[in-house]
N, C-alpha and C positions, 0 to 999 in steps of 0.2 A: 361124237354126238351120242348121248345115252338115250335110247328110246325104250320105253317100257311097253312091251308087247302084251296085248290082252288076248284072252281066249276068243273073243268076238273077231279080232283082227286075224287070228290064225284061221278061224273058220271061213272068213271072207276071202282070205288069200287062197285057201283050198278051192273055193268055188270059182274064183277067177282063174286059177291054174287049170281047173278042169275045162273051162272055156278055151283057154289058150291051147291046151292039148288037142281039143276037138278041131280048132281052126288050123293049128299047125299040121295036123294030119291031112288037111285039105289044101295045104301049101299057101295059106294066108300068113301074113306077118304083122297084121294089125287089126284092131277092133276098137269100137267106142262103147264104153259102158254107160249106163243111164246116169243122168246128172246127180241122182241121190245115192249113188253107190258108196260114197265116202262121206263121213260126217264132218271131217276137217282136213286141213292140209297135213297135219301130223299123222292122221289116220291113213291118208294116202301114202305118206312116206314110209310108215311102218309096214304097210302091206307090200309096197314096192320092195322093201328090204327083204321081207319074207319070200316074195316071189323069186328074188335073185338067189335064193338058197336052193334052187331046183337041181334035180339030178339029170336034166336033159342038156346041161351046159348052155342054157339060153341067157342072154343079156336082155332083161325086161325093163322097160321104162313106162311110166304113166305120166302124161302131161296134165296141166291144170284143167284141161277140157275133158279129162277122163279117156283120152285116146291112149290105148295100150299098144305098144310096139315091142317086137321081140326079134332077135336074130341070134344065130349061133355064135358063141364066143370065138369059135374056130374060124369064122369067115369075116370077122370084123376087120376093117381096114385101118 
C-alpha cells in the first residue's frame, strides 16, 4: 500500500505521540482522541503508520472511533 504522507500528517502524528508519551509515563495504555482529529480514513491510517515508526518500541493502533491503544512490542502475546 503506497501512502503519500503530508507535512500536516507528520505534525499531527507528532502531537499524538506527545500525548502518548505523557499517558505512557502515567502507566496508561489507551486514550480517545476528539472526533474531528482525522479528516479521513486514509489520514488516520497514515498517522497510525507514522506513529508506529516510534523509538520507544510501541505498537500503536487507532480504531474507527479514534481510540488509541499502545503496548510494548516486547510484551505482545
